[in-house]
Structures are given as structure tokens and as C-alpha cells.
N, CA, C and O atoms as a GROMACS GRO file, in nm:
protein
  348
    1UNK      N    1   0.105  -0.083  -0.004
    1UNK     CA    2   0.005  -0.007  -0.020
    1UNK      C    3   0.097   0.130   0.026
    1UNK      O    4   0.169   0.153   0.123
    2UNK      N    5   0.058   0.212  -0.095
    2UNK     CA    6   0.131   0.363  -0.110
    2UNK      C    7   0.039   0.460  -0.006
    2UNK      O    8  -0.079   0.491  -0.020
    3UNK      N    9   0.108   0.490   0.076
    3UNK     CA   10   0.047   0.606   0.180
    3UNK      C   11   0.033   0.718   0.192
    3UNK      O   12  -0.057   0.783   0.245
    4UNK      N   13   0.190   0.768   0.104
    4UNK     CA   14   0.227   0.887   0.048
    4UNK      C   15   0.301   0.878  -0.062
    4UNK      O   16   0.380   0.785  -0.080
    5UNK      N   17   0.283   0.969  -0.142
    5UNK     CA   18   0.388   1.020  -0.237
    5UNK      C   19   0.398   1.176  -0.281
    5UNK      O   20   0.307   1.259  -0.277
    6UNK      N   21   0.542   1.198  -0.326
    6UNK     CA   22   0.572   1.331  -0.349
    6UNK      C   23   0.668   1.326  -0.449
    6UNK      O   24   0.780   1.280  -0.427
    7UNK      N   25   0.630   1.374  -0.567
    7UNK     CA   26   0.708   1.400  -0.700
    7UNK      C   27   0.804   1.571  -0.636
    7UNK      O   28   0.755   1.651  -0.556
    8UNK      N   29   0.908   1.580  -0.686
    8UNK     CA   30   0.994   1.661  -0.661
    8UNK      C   31   1.096   1.707  -0.786
    8UNK      O   32   1.128   1.624  -0.872
    9UNK      N   33   1.134   1.816  -0.788
    9UNK     CA   34   1.221   1.860  -0.926
    9UNK      C   35   1.352   1.738  -0.903
    9UNK      O   36   1.384   1.675  -0.802
   10UNK      N   37   1.405   1.738  -1.030
   10UNK     CA   38   1.543   1.617  -1.000
   10UNK      C   39   1.642   1.681  -0.946
   10UNK      O   40   1.715   1.594  -0.898
   11UNK      N   41   1.689   1.791  -0.926
   11UNK     CA   42   1.776   1.859  -0.824
   11UNK      C   43   1.768   1.892  -0.694
   11UNK      O   44   1.824   1.989  -0.644
   12UNK      N   45   1.677   1.786  -0.620
   12UNK     CA   46   1.624   1.791  -0.508
   12UNK      C   47   1.697   1.719  -0.414
   12UNK      O   48   1.669   1.604  -0.450
   13UNK      N   49   1.773   1.707  -0.317
   13UNK     CA   50   1.846   1.618  -0.228
   13UNK      C   51   1.707   1.508  -0.180
   13UNK      O   52   1.601   1.551  -0.135
   14UNK      N   53   1.735   1.372  -0.201
   14UNK     CA   54   1.632   1.298  -0.162
   14UNK      C   55   1.632   1.300  -0.006
   14UNK      O   56   1.533   1.241   0.036
   15UNK      N   57   1.711   1.348   0.095
   15UNK     CA   58   1.702   1.371   0.200
   15UNK      C   59   1.617   1.467   0.260
   15UNK      O   60   1.586   1.466   0.379
   16UNK      N   61   1.572   1.568   0.155
   16UNK     CA   62   1.525   1.680   0.223
   16UNK      C   63   1.380   1.653   0.236
   16UNK      O   64   1.299   1.610   0.154
   17UNK      N   65   1.367   1.695   0.381
   17UNK     CA   66   1.212   1.706   0.461
   17UNK      C   67   1.171   1.578   0.474
   17UNK      O   68   1.059   1.553   0.432
   18UNK      N   69   1.240   1.482   0.526
   18UNK     CA   70   1.168   1.328   0.472
   18UNK      C   71   1.116   1.325   0.600
   18UNK      O   72   1.048   1.222   0.609
   19UNK      N   73   1.113   1.408   0.735
   19UNK     CA   74   1.025   1.429   0.829
   19UNK      C   75   0.892   1.462   0.802
   19UNK      O   76   0.791   1.404   0.839
   20UNK      N   77   0.903   1.564   0.730
   20UNK     CA   78   0.752   1.611   0.689
   20UNK      C   79   0.697   1.530   0.613
   20UNK      O   80   0.576   1.509   0.621
   21UNK      N   81   0.771   1.471   0.529
   21UNK     CA   82   0.713   1.376   0.414
   21UNK      C   83   0.628   1.255   0.522
   21UNK      O   84   0.516   1.206   0.504
   22UNK      N   85   0.720   1.231   0.631
   22UNK     CA   86   0.667   1.078   0.711
   22UNK      C   87   0.539   1.129   0.778
   22UNK      O   88   0.438   1.059   0.775
   23UNK      N   89   0.541   1.261   0.843
   23UNK     CA   90   0.432   1.313   0.947
   23UNK      C   91   0.305   1.298   0.840
   23UNK      O   92   0.198   1.240   0.864
   24UNK      N   93   0.337   1.353   0.737
   24UNK     CA   94   0.200   1.370   0.626
   24UNK      C   95   0.174   1.206   0.586
   24UNK      O   96   0.059   1.171   0.563
   25UNK      N   97   0.259   1.131   0.581
   25UNK     CA   98   0.231   0.996   0.530
   25UNK      C   99   0.173   0.896   0.673
   25UNK      O  100   0.115   0.790   0.648
   26UNK      N  101   0.192   0.935   0.810
   26UNK     CA  102   0.116   0.886   0.924
   26UNK      C  103  -0.041   0.955   0.910
   26UNK      O  104  -0.146   0.899   0.940
   27UNK      N  105  -0.029   1.052   0.871
   27UNK     CA  106  -0.184   1.133   0.907
   27UNK      C  107  -0.298   1.045   0.795
   27UNK      O  108  -0.420   1.033   0.807
   28UNK      N  109  -0.215   0.997   0.695
   28UNK     CA  110  -0.305   0.946   0.618
   28UNK      C  111  -0.361   0.804   0.612
   28UNK      O  112  -0.439   0.759   0.529
   29UNK      N  113  -0.287   0.720   0.755
   29UNK     CA  114  -0.304   0.622   0.771
   29UNK      C  115  -0.445   0.582   0.802
   29UNK      O  116  -0.499   0.662   0.879
   30UNK      N  117  -0.524   0.478   0.762
   30UNK     CA  118  -0.630   0.458   0.841
   30UNK      C  119  -0.649   0.416   1.012
   30UNK      O  120  -0.570   0.364   1.090
   31UNK      N  121  -0.763   0.454   1.028
   31UNK     CA  122  -0.802   0.469   1.181
   31UNK      C  123  -0.703   0.331   1.258
   31UNK      O  124  -0.608   0.334   1.337
   32UNK      N  125  -0.757   0.246   1.210
   32UNK     CA  126  -0.728   0.094   1.285
   32UNK      C  127  -0.568   0.069   1.292
   32UNK      O  128  -0.527  -0.030   1.353
   33UNK      N  129  -0.480   0.157   1.231
   33UNK     CA  130  -0.311   0.129   1.207
   33UNK      C  131  -0.300   0.148   1.372
   33UNK      O  132  -0.355   0.243   1.428
   34UNK      N  133  -0.239   0.066   1.428
   34UNK     CA  134  -0.208   0.083   1.542
   34UNK      C  135  -0.025   0.088   1.596
   34UNK      O  136   0.024   0.135   1.699
   35UNK      N  137   0.017   0.043   1.521
   35UNK     CA  138   0.193   0.064   1.511
   35UNK      C  139   0.260   0.077   1.354
   35UNK      O  140   0.216   0.027   1.250
   36UNK      N  141   0.360   0.148   1.370
   36UNK     CA  142   0.423   0.159   1.234
   36UNK      C  143   0.595   0.138   1.319
   36UNK      O  144   0.644   0.154   1.431
   37UNK      N  145   0.644   0.087   1.165
   37UNK     CA  146   0.768   0.047   1.162
   37UNK      C  147   0.823   0.152   1.024
   37UNK      O  148   0.760   0.194   0.927
   38UNK      N  149   0.967   0.173   1.065
   38UNK     CA  150   1.030   0.249   0.916
   38UNK      C  151   1.179   0.187   0.868
   38UNK      O  152   1.291   0.198   0.918
   39UNK      N  153   1.148   0.143   0.794
   39UNK     CA  154   1.266   0.109   0.705
   39UNK      C  155   1.318   0.170   0.570
   39UNK      O  156   1.264   0.154   0.461
   40UNK      N  157   1.433   0.245   0.596
   40UNK     CA  158   1.522   0.305   0.503
   40UNK      C  159   1.625   0.277   0.450
   40UNK      O  160   1.686   0.193   0.516
   41UNK      N  161   1.683   0.313   0.347
   41UNK     CA  162   1.838   0.315   0.315
   41UNK      C  163   1.871   0.418   0.352
   41UNK      O  164   1.794   0.489   0.418
   42UNK      N  165   2.026   0.462   0.312
   42UNK     CA  166   2.088   0.522   0.378
   42UNK      C  167   2.059   0.672   0.400
   42UNK      O  168   2.106   0.742   0.489
   43UNK      N  169   1.953   0.718   0.280
   43UNK     CA  170   1.910   0.879   0.256
   43UNK      C  171   1.811   0.883   0.374
   43UNK      O  172   1.737   0.980   0.381
   44UNK      N  173   1.803   0.788   0.466
   44UNK     CA  174   1.730   0.808   0.536
   44UNK      C  175   1.789   0.844   0.706
   44UNK      O  176   1.728   0.864   0.811
   45UNK      N  177   1.938   0.839   0.673
   45UNK     CA  178   2.009   0.853   0.808
   45UNK      C  179   2.047   1.002   0.807
   45UNK      O  180   2.141   1.057   0.750
   46UNK      N  181   1.942   1.060   0.892
   46UNK     CA  182   1.925   1.224   0.896
   46UNK      C  183   1.858   1.228   1.068
   46UNK      O  184   1.757   1.182   1.122
   47UNK      N  185   1.969   1.303   1.109
   47UNK     CA  186   1.939   1.302   1.248
   47UNK      C  187   1.802   1.380   1.310
   47UNK      O  188   1.759   1.365   1.425
   48UNK      N  189   1.756   1.451   1.225
   48UNK     CA  190   1.625   1.547   1.285
   48UNK      C  191   1.512   1.409   1.292
   48UNK      O  192   1.443   1.381   1.390
   49UNK      N  193   1.517   1.335   1.162
   49UNK     CA  194   1.415   1.220   1.141
   49UNK      C  195   1.453   1.121   1.269
   49UNK      O  196   1.366   1.103   1.354
   50UNK      N  197   1.552   1.072   1.280
   50UNK     CA  198   1.589   0.958   1.395
   50UNK      C  199   1.530   0.998   1.505
   50UNK      O  200   1.437   0.936   1.557
   51UNK      N  201   1.585   1.119   1.557
   51UNK     CA  202   1.557   1.162   1.687
   51UNK      C  203   1.423   1.175   1.704
   51UNK      O  204   1.376   1.133   1.809
   52UNK      N  205   1.318   1.246   1.588
   52UNK     CA  206   1.165   1.224   1.624
   52UNK      C  207   1.134   1.092   1.606
   52UNK      O  208   1.054   1.065   1.696
   53UNK      N  209   1.154   0.992   1.536
   53UNK     CA  210   1.129   0.871   1.580
   53UNK      C  211   1.184   0.812   1.723
   53UNK      O  212   1.102   0.770   1.804
   54UNK      N  213   1.310   0.811   1.749
   54UNK     CA  214   1.331   0.728   1.857
   54UNK      C  215   1.227   0.786   2.000
   54UNK      O  216   1.165   0.721   2.084
   55UNK      N  217   1.241   0.942   1.979
   55UNK     CA  218   1.181   1.016   2.102
   55UNK      C  219   1.048   0.984   2.136
   55UNK      O  220   0.990   1.007   2.242
   56UNK      N  221   0.992   0.908   2.000
   56UNK     CA  222   0.805   0.914   2.052
   56UNK      C  223   0.752   1.032   2.003
   56UNK      O  224   0.631   1.033   2.030
   57UNK      N  225   0.786   1.133   1.943
   57UNK     CA  226   0.740   1.266   1.911
   57UNK      C  227   0.589   1.245   1.854
   57UNK      O  228   0.503   1.330   1.876
   58UNK      N  229   0.560   1.123   1.778
   58UNK     CA  230   0.458   1.134   1.706
   58UNK      C  231   0.309   1.092   1.814
   58UNK      O  232   0.286   0.980   1.860
   59UNK      N  233   0.241   1.194   1.829
   59UNK     CA  234   0.099   1.172   1.915
   59UNK      C  235   0.010   1.058   1.899
   59UNK      O  236  -0.074   1.040   1.987
   60UNK      N  237   0.016   0.996   1.822
   60UNK     CA  238  -0.056   0.883   1.763
   60UNK      C  239   0.038   0.760   1.785
   60UNK      O  240   0.008   0.664   1.857
   61UNK      N  241   0.158   0.773   1.712
   61UNK     CA  242   0.243   0.628   1.750
   61UNK      C  243   0.309   0.606   1.834
   61UNK      O  244   0.336   0.492   1.873
   62UNK      N  245   0.360   0.733   1.890
   62UNK     CA  246   0.472   0.751   2.007
   62UNK      C  247   0.580   0.684   1.961
   62UNK      O  248   0.595   0.680   1.838
   63UNK      N  249   0.664   0.627   2.037
   63UNK     CA  250   0.844   0.565   1.941
   63UNK      C  251   0.805   0.495   1.806
   63UNK      O  252   0.724   0.404   1.787
   64UNK      N  253   0.868   0.548   1.738
   64UNK     CA  254   0.844   0.434   1.584
   64UNK      C  255   0.970   0.368   1.580
   64UNK      O  256   1.069   0.440   1.561
   65UNK      N  257   0.992   0.211   1.600
   65UNK     CA  258   1.079   0.152   1.570
   65UNK      C  259   1.136   0.186   1.409
   65UNK      O  260   1.068   0.204   1.308
   66UNK      N  261   1.292   0.188   1.425
   66UNK     CA  262   1.319   0.218   1.248
   66UNK      C  263   1.431   0.118   1.243
   66UNK      O  264   1.470   0.056   1.342
   67UNK      N  265   1.480   0.104   1.125
   67UNK     CA  266   1.602   0.056   1.059
   67UNK      C  267   1.638   0.141   0.967
   67UNK      O  268   1.561   0.143   0.870
   68UNK      N  269   1.740   0.224   0.961
   68UNK     CA  270   1.824   0.265   0.835
   68UNK      C  271   1.968   0.210   0.854
   68UNK      O  272   2.039   0.171   0.947
   69UNK      N  273   1.977   0.229   0.685
   69UNK     CA  274   2.076   0.203   0.673
   69UNK      C  275   2.197   0.283   0.712
   69UNK      O  276   2.164   0.366   0.797
   70UNK      N  277   2.332   0.290   0.680
   70UNK     CA  278   2.436   0.388   0.767
   70UNK      C  279   2.574   0.354   0.655
   70UNK      O  280   2.588   0.234   0.630
   71UNK      N  281   2.635   0.414   0.614
   71UNK     CA  282   2.780   0.381   0.556
   71UNK      C  283   2.845   0.320   0.632
   71UNK      O  284   2.808   0.337   0.748
   72UNK      N  285   2.942   0.242   0.619
   72UNK     CA  286   3.018   0.145   0.708
   72UNK      C  287   3.151   0.213   0.721
   72UNK      O  288   3.244   0.159   0.661
   73UNK      N  289   3.181   0.344   0.802
   73UNK     CA  290   3.318   0.399   0.783
   73UNK      C  291   3.382   0.331   0.922
   73UNK      O  292   3.314   0.271   1.005
   74UNK      N  293   3.506   0.349   0.929
   74UNK     CA  294   3.564   0.326   1.044
   74UNK      C  295   3.513   0.357   1.182
   74UNK      O  296   3.499   0.278   1.276
   75UNK      N  297   3.483   0.509   1.179
   75UNK     CA  298   3.436   0.546   1.312
   75UNK      C  299   3.298   0.448   1.350
   75UNK      O  300   3.264   0.397   1.457
   76UNK      N  301   3.249   0.448   1.241
   76UNK     CA  302   3.111   0.291   1.260
   76UNK      C  303   3.162   0.208   1.345
   76UNK      O  304   3.162   0.200   1.468
   77UNK      N  305   3.219   0.134   1.240
   77UNK     CA  306   3.281  -0.008   1.292
   77UNK      C  307   3.344  -0.022   1.444
   77UNK      O  308   3.332  -0.123   1.514
   78UNK      N  309   3.431   0.129   1.491
   78UNK     CA  310   3.452   0.108   1.609
   78UNK      C  311   3.347   0.140   1.702
   78UNK      O  312   3.376   0.103   1.816
   79UNK      N  313   3.250   0.188   1.695
   79UNK     CA  314   3.123   0.201   1.795
   79UNK      C  315   3.066   0.101   1.797
   79UNK      O  316   3.018   0.076   1.908
   80UNK      N  317   3.037  -0.015   1.679
   80UNK     CA  318   2.975  -0.123   1.697
   80UNK      C  319   3.052  -0.208   1.740
   80UNK      O  320   2.984  -0.304   1.777
   81UNK      N  321   3.179  -0.229   1.759
   81UNK     CA  322   3.286  -0.335   1.799
   81UNK      C  323   3.208  -0.318   1.979
   81UNK      O  324   3.169  -0.416   2.041
   82UNK      N  325   3.200  -0.172   2.033
   82UNK     CA  326   3.214  -0.158   2.160
   82UNK      C  327   3.082  -0.226   2.235
   82UNK      O  328   3.077  -0.247   2.356
   83UNK      N  329   2.956  -0.261   2.122
   83UNK     CA  330   2.853  -0.295   2.189
   83UNK      C  331   2.838  -0.447   2.227
   83UNK      O  332   2.891  -0.529   2.152
   84UNK      N  333   2.781  -0.483   2.319
   84UNK     CA  334   2.768  -0.616   2.348
   84UNK      C  335   2.666  -0.685   2.261
   84UNK      O  336   2.563  -0.624   2.235
   85UNK      N  337   2.694  -0.845   2.199
   85UNK     CA  338   2.638  -0.930   2.112
   85UNK      C  339   2.465  -0.905   2.132
   85UNK      O  340   2.385  -0.910   2.039
   86UNK      N  341   2.439  -0.883   2.243
   86UNK     CA  342   2.289  -0.884   2.281
   86UNK      C  343   2.218  -0.753   2.269
   86UNK      O  344   2.101  -0.736   2.302
   87UNK      N  345   2.318  -0.637   2.205
   87UNK     CA  346   2.276  -0.497   2.185
   87UNK      C  347   2.235  -0.527   2.050
   87UNK      O  348   2.187  -0.438   1.979
   0.00000   0.00000   0.00000
């Protein structure tokens, strides 16, 4: 099901205003939808969006679980190596 679509000029970065697009899509979901999860590629790695999802800023859905791709840099490898396997 496509909840929301927005066509933009070709020279607009794909990461532009992702949070606004998500909020609009959430408004369009049917009343019976109680839980939302988000799965995005590396273009979704945008702090404003991720913080909003993780902090439960959505009045209707609260915390929205997400999976977002990230470029695997040396810094990221170091931080991931610090995590326990259960994380």
C-alpha cells in the first residue's frame, strides 16, 4: 500500500524534508493502524528524523521503531565493536 507520494524536481536532494513527508504519510494511515515501523536506506540517515522517531514525538504512534542504513565508516565500525552481542 502506498500511503503517500511526493514528486519533486530532479535537483532536490532525496534527504530533503523527510520528516515532513513521514508526518504527512502517518496522517493518511487508516484509523485501525496502531503500530508503525520505518525501514529506509542510507538516505534516511538524518538526525532530525531519527531523533523524532526514537523520542516518540508522534502523538498517535509514540516511539516508531526504525532500521536505517548507514555508510560503514571506520568510526562506525569502532562504535559497533563496543556493543555487547545482545545489543
